[in-house]
Structures are given as C-alpha cells and as structure tokens.
C-alpha positions as CSV (number, residue, x, y, z in Angstrom):
1,M,-33.0,1.7,-10.6
2,P,-30.6,-1.3,-10.9
3,T,-27.9,-1.1,-13.5
4,S,-28.8,-3.1,-16.6
5,L,-26.6,-6.0,-17.5
6,A,-28.2,-6.6,-20.8
7,D,-24.9,-6.0,-22.6
8,W,-22.9,-8.2,-20.1
9,K,-20.4,-10.3,-22.1
10,G,-18.4,-12.0,-19.3
11,V,-14.7,-11.6,-18.6
12,Q,-11.4,-13.3,-19.6
13,P,-10.0,-15.9,-17.3
14,P,-6.6,-15.2,-15.6
15,S,-3.6,-15.7,-17.7
16,V,-1.0,-13.3,-16.2
17,Q,2.4,-14.9,-15.5
18,T,3.9,-12.3,-13.1
19,L,2.5,-9.6,-10.8
20,E,5.0,-7.1,-9.2
21,G,4.6,-5.6,-5.8
22,R,6.6,-3.5,-3.4
23,F,7.5,-6.4,-1.0
24,I,6.8,-9.5,-3.1
25,R,6.4,-10.8,-6.7
26,L,3.8,-13.3,-7.7
27,E,4.9,-15.8,-10.4
28,K,2.9,-18.5,-12.0
29,L,3.8,-21.7,-10.1
30,D,6.7,-23.5,-11.6
31,P,7.6,-26.6,-9.5
32,A,11.0,-27.0,-11.1
33,R,12.1,-23.4,-10.1
34,H,10.1,-22.9,-6.9
35,G,9.9,-26.4,-5.4
36,D,13.0,-26.3,-3.2
37,D,12.2,-23.0,-1.5
38,L,8.5,-24.0,-1.1
39,F,9.4,-27.3,0.6
40,K,11.7,-25.4,3.0
41,A,9.1,-22.7,3.7
42,L,6.1,-25.0,4.1
43,Q,7.7,-28.2,5.5
44,G,11.1,-27.2,6.8
45,P,12.2,-27.0,10.5
46,G,10.8,-23.4,10.9
47,A,7.5,-24.1,9.2
48,D,4.2,-23.2,10.9
49,P,3.0,-26.4,12.7
50,K,-0.7,-25.3,12.2
51,L,-0.3,-24.5,8.5
52,W,-2.1,-27.6,7.2
53,D,-4.8,-27.8,9.9
54,Y,-7.6,-26.5,7.7
55,L,-6.3,-27.3,4.3
56,P,-7.7,-30.3,2.4
57,Y,-4.2,-31.8,1.9
58,G,-0.9,-32.0,3.7
59,P,1.3,-32.1,5.6
60,F,3.9,-33.6,3.3
61,P,6.9,-35.0,5.3
62,E,8.0,-36.9,2.1
63,R,9.4,-34.7,-0.7
64,S,8.0,-37.0,-3.4
65,A,4.4,-36.4,-2.2
66,F,5.1,-32.7,-2.0
67,N,6.4,-32.7,-5.5
68,D,3.3,-34.5,-6.7
69,W,1.1,-31.9,-5.0
70,L,2.9,-29.0,-6.6
71,N,2.9,-30.6,-10.1
72,N,-0.8,-31.2,-9.8
73,H,-1.4,-27.6,-8.9
74,A,0.8,-26.3,-11.8
75,A,-1.1,-28.5,-14.3
76,H,-4.4,-26.8,-13.9
77,S,-5.8,-23.4,-14.9
78,D,-8.5,-23.5,-12.2
79,P,-7.2,-23.2,-9.6
80,Y,-4.6,-20.9,-11.2
81,F,-1.6,-21.0,-8.8
82,F,1.0,-18.4,-8.0
83,S,4.2,-18.6,-6.0
84,V,5.1,-15.7,-3.7
85,I,8.7,-14.5,-4.0
86,D,10.2,-12.2,-1.4
87,R,11.8,-9.4,-3.4
88,A,14.5,-8.7,-0.8
89,S,15.8,-12.3,-0.5
90,G,14.6,-13.9,-3.7
91,E,13.1,-16.8,-1.7
92,V,9.8,-18.4,-2.5
93,Q,7.8,-18.2,0.7
94,G,4.3,-19.3,-0.1
95,I,1.6,-20.1,-2.7
96,L,-2.0,-19.1,-3.3
97,S,-4.4,-19.2,-6.2
98,L,-7.3,-17.8,-8.2
99,M,-10.0,-20.4,-8.2
100,S,-13.7,-21.1,-8.7
101,I,-13.2,-19.1,-11.9
102,V,-16.6,-18.4,-13.7
103,P,-15.8,-15.9,-16.5
104,A,-19.4,-16.0,-17.8
105,Q,-20.7,-14.6,-14.5
106,G,-17.6,-12.5,-13.5
107,R,-17.0,-14.5,-10.4
108,I,-13.6,-15.5,-9.0
109,E,-12.1,-16.6,-5.6
110,I,-8.8,-16.2,-3.8
111,G,-8.0,-19.6,-2.2
112,H,-5.4,-22.2,-1.3
113,V,-3.6,-19.6,0.7
114,T,-0.5,-21.4,2.0
115,F,2.1,-18.9,3.4
116,G,5.3,-19.9,5.2
117,A,6.1,-18.5,8.6
118,P,8.2,-15.6,7.2
119,M,5.1,-14.3,5.3
120,Q,2.6,-14.5,8.1
121,R,1.5,-11.3,9.8
122,S,3.7,-9.3,7.4
123,P,3.2,-6.8,4.6
124,K,4.1,-9.6,2.2
125,S,1.0,-11.6,2.9
126,T,-1.2,-8.5,2.6
127,E,0.3,-7.5,-0.7
128,A,-0.1,-11.0,-2.2
129,I,-3.8,-10.8,-1.6
130,Y,-3.9,-7.2,-2.9
131,L,-2.2,-8.1,-6.1
132,L,-4.6,-11.0,-6.9
133,A,-7.6,-8.9,-5.9
134,K,-6.4,-6.1,-8.1
135,E,-5.9,-8.5,-11.0
136,S,-9.3,-10.0,-10.5
137,F,-11.1,-6.7,-10.8
138,A,-8.8,-5.6,-13.7
139,L,-10.1,-8.6,-15.6
140,G,-13.6,-7.2,-15.1
141,N,-14.9,-9.6,-12.5
142,R,-18.0,-8.4,-10.6
143,R,-17.4,-10.5,-7.5
144,L,-14.3,-11.7,-5.6
145,E,-14.8,-14.4,-3.0
146,W,-13.0,-15.8,0.0
147,K,-14.2,-19.0,1.6
148,C,-12.8,-20.9,4.6
149,N,-13.6,-23.5,7.3
150,N,-15.9,-21.7,9.8
151,A,-13.6,-23.1,12.6
152,N,-10.6,-21.4,11.0
153,A,-10.4,-18.3,13.1
154,R,-7.2,-17.1,11.5
155,S,-8.6,-17.2,8.0
156,K,-11.9,-15.5,9.1
157,Y,-9.9,-12.7,10.8
158,A,-7.7,-12.3,7.7
159,A,-10.8,-12.0,5.4
160,E,-12.3,-9.3,7.6
161,R,-9.0,-7.5,8.0
162,L,-8.5,-7.5,4.2
163,G,-11.8,-5.9,3.5
164,F,-14.0,-8.8,2.6
165,S,-17.7,-8.7,3.8
166,F,-19.1,-11.7,5.7
167,E,-22.1,-13.3,3.9
168,G,-22.9,-16.3,6.0
169,V,-22.1,-20.0,6.7
170,F,-22.9,-23.0,4.5
171,R,-23.5,-25.7,7.1
172,Q,-22.3,-29.2,6.5
173,H,-20.8,-28.0,3.2
174,M,-17.9,-30.5,3.0
175,V,-16.2,-33.5,4.5
176,V,-12.5,-32.7,4.8
177,K,-9.9,-35.1,6.3
178,G,-12.7,-37.1,7.8
179,Q,-14.2,-34.0,9.5
180,N,-17.3,-31.9,8.9
181,R,-16.6,-28.5,7.4
182,D,-19.0,-25.6,7.7
183,T,-17.9,-23.0,5.2
184,A,-17.8,-19.3,5.9
185,W,-18.3,-17.1,2.8
186,Y,-16.9,-13.6,2.2
187,S,-16.8,-11.3,-0.8
188,I,-15.8,-8.0,-2.2
189,L,-17.9,-6.6,-5.1
190,D,-16.6,-4.5,-8.0
191,S,-18.5,-1.5,-6.6
192,E,-16.7,-1.8,-3.3
193,W,-13.2,-2.5,-4.7
194,P,-12.1,1.2,-5.3
195,A,-12.5,2.0,-1.6
196,V,-11.1,-1.3,-0.4
197,A,-8.1,-0.9,-2.8
198,A,-7.5,2.6,-1.5
199,G,-7.2,1.1,2.0
200,F,-4.7,-1.5,0.8
201,E,-2.6,1.0,-1.0
202,K,-2.5,3.5,1.8
203,W,-1.4,0.8,4.2
204,L,1.2,-0.8,1.9
205,S,2.7,2.6,1.2
206,D,3.3,3.3,4.9
207,E,6.8,2.5,6.1
208,N,5.4,1.3,9.5
209,Q,2.7,-1.1,8.7
210,T,0.7,-2.6,11.5
211,D,-2.1,-5.1,11.5
212,S,-4.4,-2.9,13.4
213,G,-3.6,0.0,11.2
214,Q,-4.7,-1.8,8.1
215,R,-7.8,-3.0,9.7
216,K,-8.7,0.6,10.7
217,G,-7.8,1.9,7.2
218,L,-9.9,-0.6,5.3
219,A,-12.8,0.0,7.7
220,E,-12.7,3.7,7.1
221,C,-12.6,3.2,3.3
222,R,-15.5,0.8,3.3
223,G,-17.6,3.2,5.4
C-alpha cells in the first residue's frame, strides 16, 4: 500500500548561510569576499581548460564579465549559490547551487557545479555534494535531482559515483552555446538517502579516500 500524502504540506526553501564539513565549508556566495579567489581558481593559469565546455556560460577571460556573472548568481534565491572554501588554506575553490527549487512538491536539484582544479577528484568535491544533499533532505525534500548534458561523461560518472540513480535522457531538451543538448536525468529519493548518506559518511571518514572506494561503498549501501 503506497504511503498516503494527504497531509503533505510542502517544505521550506533553502536559507542556510554556512554548511561545515571536514575538508570544506560552504558559504552563501558573496562576490565581494569570494570573487578574487574564484577568478583565480576558475580562470587563472592553473584552471581546468575543460571546465566551461558543458556549462551554459563562460569562459570569462575578462574580470568585469566574471564579476557580472557572480553578481547575477548572488542576486537570486533560485539558483541558491554557495562558494566552496578549503578549510586548510581558506581559499575559495569552486561554486555550486541548489536550484529548480519546488517547495510545494519537495523537489530540488544540485547544479551549476563549477569546481577549480584543486577540488576535482578530491574529497572536497565529494563533501560539497554531500553537504548540499544532506541539507536538501533535512529540509524535507522528497527528491534530489542531478541533470547534465548527456555528452558530459565526467558529470554522468560523478552522478553515478555519488549515488544518484539514472532515470533517462530528455532528447533535444535545450540549445546551449549554439549546440543541441540532450539532458541526462538522475535522482536520489528521500527513502534512498539514509543508505546513500551512510556511504558518503563512511568514505569521508576514511583517511585514505579513493574514487573507486567511494563508488564501491555507495553501491553497497544502495543494494
């Protein structure tokens, strides 16, 4: 017998300003405080040259355009943007958001994931997703989504590694930068989150994190 939702009242939208982790801290995006570090991480000499390939904006070789981009992000509550601060160095090394926020339906998405090279393939990137997922379900959401260009192999791999279930592809979903985008959809449901969270927490507490170790741990928890 399906659980009745006759008393469903919806959830609150995100409003938290800071989320603390072991490796990183998420702070509500503040262009004045975070802009210099973000420009260095995302556009500096050591930046990932493929970072902007599947994003609907960027790159931003001109600082003024980058500032406009950050200010636009900070002005909105959907998407609701966070900066990622490395706890060891205090540097801001990336941004990401909660978006497609539908409180009445208990639906929310993690998106606009833009991590500088020092965060990629590290515990910091994993923990950033974990902290937003944890907050999403703490708010009472029933469904957490992840969507990406179906050609973006890195993002699809990350979604599966992080415990999201593949749901299908929306063909000819968008036109982005003059190109067709088929969109791959992934999700975690509230009923699945306790097991997925246990996989995150086990891996993040390990002193010797490995990408394959997390993938195995989450697969075991999901069954």
